[in-house]
C-alpha positions, 0 to 999 in steps of 0.5 A, a space after each residue: 625303548 623296551 629296556 628304558 625307564 620312563 617318568 612322564 609329568 602330565 596334567 591329570 597324571 595325579 588321577 590314578 586310573 588314568 595314570 595307570 591306563 597310560 603306564 600300561 600303554 607305554 613301551 618301556 621296561 618301567 614307566 611312571 605317570 605323575 602329575 606334572 607339578 611333581 616333576 616340576 617340583 623336582 626340577 625346581 627344587 632338586 632333592 631339597 626341601 622347598 616350596 614350588 609355586 607354579 602359575 601360568 594359565 593354570 596354577 599349582 603348588 607343591 611343597 617338598 619336605 624330607 623327600 616327601 611331596 604334597 601338592 595343593 591347588 590346581 584342580 582346573 579352571 572351573 574348580 580351582 587354579 587360584 591366582 592363575 592367568 585364566 582366573 585372573 582373566 575371568 575375574 577381570 571380565 566378570 568385574 567389568 560386567 558388574 561395573 557396567 551394572 553399577 555394582 562395583 566402581 567402573 575404571 578406565 580399564 573395565 570400560 575399555 574392556 566392555 568397548 573391546 568386547 562389544 558390551 556385556 553380551 559380547 563379554 558373555 558370548 566370549 566366555 561361553 566358548 573360550 578356553 582357559 588359555 583365551 582368558 589367560 591372555 588377558 592376565 598381562 594387561 592386569 600386570 602391567 596396569 595401575 587401574 584400580 580394578 587391576 590392582 584389587 584383582 592382583 592383590 586378592 590373587 596374591 592373597 590366595 597364593 600367600 595363604 597357600 604358601 603359609 600353609 605349605 610352610 607350616 611354620 617353617 621358612 623353606 625356600 620358595 620357587 616361583 615358575 610359569 608365565 606369571 612366576 616373575 610377578 609372584 616372586 616379586 610379590 612374595 619376596 617381602 614375606 618368604 625366601 624366594 630363590 631361582 628354579 634349578 631346572 625345569 619339569 623335564 630336568 625333574 622327570 629325568 632326575 626321577 627316571 635316573 633315580 628309579 632305573 634299576 
């Protein structure tokens, strides 16, 4: 591998100190560590202008314009990842507790969740130790439900993602690619306002494309 060029797209790869430390440990002639949104955008869009909306357990958006990539969002479960599966699940459980306190209208879904988790105390116990992926396991129940609480939470998430796309469009109508586990849901929701197109490839395709372009 000493004569190879490698590009790695990793979560947290945008943190420069960590990326440089990782690059120094890789046994390649040339190596580059970038945020996984960079390789995902390159795979999804190729070299063309467009916007990536990548939403699964976490979320991140990026715009590619004139060969330059700008990323927004992400930043993890505690500080960002709006519209992500983990944040949707957390929001759902928080609403179930608020409904149990009488602060918001109760619904069949919220009541069922309190029963399932053993009441408000059970939800608190779950949230104290659960990883983001555990919260994200609740997201499909939201997407598949016509419960009023589910619709309210999803409407808010779509509005947040839609606002981010609008910022990245900056007056244009660039094609939008939605990827990740919740990609199909957001693709359908955004199609009324923006030209939504399928992804050309995956993050692996993007990393390979970048490595080929960068190789001597």
